[in-house]
C-alpha angles and dihedrals in degrees: 000000000000118000126213115265123258091279094053093253122138116253126228089261090053090052091050092052091045089052092052093054095043092047090054094045091054095039095101090054090056091050091050090049089053092047094051092048093051093046090051092048095235096154096049091049093053092045118159095335136055130272134193121234090243094054091048091049090052092049093046097041090236133133111276098225093045089048090052090051091051092049093050090052089051089051090051087052088053094243092110133026123219104213095174129008108292095001121109142187130182121257123221087266091049090051087065087064094060118099098229104043125106110261093017115182095188096118091046090054093046095046097046093048093046119111088241089066098035110040095072088059089067085073098043092127089057091050090051090053094050105020086225128123115266093198088084091054093051100042103027093236139057121276098258092043087055091052090051090057093048111052095182092053090045090054090049090050091051091049091049092051090049091051092047090050097047100086092046090046090058091056107032098071089058097049100053132047100242090157093078092067129080100208128018114201112201104203111204088003098156114196092356099250093144098039091049090055091049093050092047090054096041114043095188109067128072121220141222125193114202118191144119120290089257092050093050095046095109099029100094091055091048094055093041091055090051094046092241102117093112092055098049137071120197113211121189114211151111116270089206087066102037145319128228117274122223102066127114095194120044113197126194121179121186091345104104094055090059094068144051121253095266094054092043090053089052091054093046093047090055088054091046089055093060107027114101120241091255093046129098145217120226120191121190108202142126113268115213118218119244090251129023110258115230093229100038132111120273090213099094091050094048088049088052090056090045089056090051095048100042109028109006095247132119146203116254144212125233089262090052091053092047092052092046092051091047091052091055098046100266132114118219107235107173144357113207123191121220123224118286129296092028107100098198127101129207107236111194123194134171132207118267 
């Protein structure tokens, strides 16, 4: 640890370390600022042009001075730019928080700053003691049960998952030979963002999306927009009870990290019961390194804690995935990285 210089002043290294701690301590405030701005619709109101704080306050029905203070904080967070005193435009990052822009992350920002995602974190220390989700303690039900009771929040969650999947969906079809399969079953596939991208890139296979009724709520519209309705079957069900037979590739993206090892093994065993001997299992998940790199992103590890707090799941290492596959009757064959900055890996396993 750096020591002050001979005159008792902090060194540049001290200032850097101080900045790290202070940035983390104030991080929740930045997230709440982002959440308030997206709920108010600030970025859509500014749009492609520029708006004054006063005009935004009038449109939003908010207090002018308080609105100005919020906008200046957003500018300091590099989501807006203040070109002249009291006049603001969106930055390229802020454009991602508009509803109509390509690559929009608006639903991601809304969902991950919603109390449903945040309140369990207030009891993180309790979750560390027990390794059990605290969401259930706060809300009196599990995360997905809560979504089922709140359709608007469920729709926002589905939109957020679609937005989070989009970049990976652009790359995945070109980094795996989906064309050699007859039917791809996307287990827990939500609105079908990933499967639609696969079917567009590979005209041969048919597809099946298997999910709860809430998860599939927007799927029919997705495939209709892409002209893929005739190549897809939507199957409502519970992957803890069974999965559809008839596929030769079973695909799961961002499903395994939602659950503990026992529940994951249950899902994979249901797949093992129906996959043919020449079929395959393809997981799309982050893969944690065996040790934390000193210059790596904190994001996968914060996601790991989020899984623990809200749903009881976790992120896994390559060895963890190998052991999980082995438990369910699969052998892990390959782990393929996707292009930077996509954090997912393609984890291929075959029946044994």
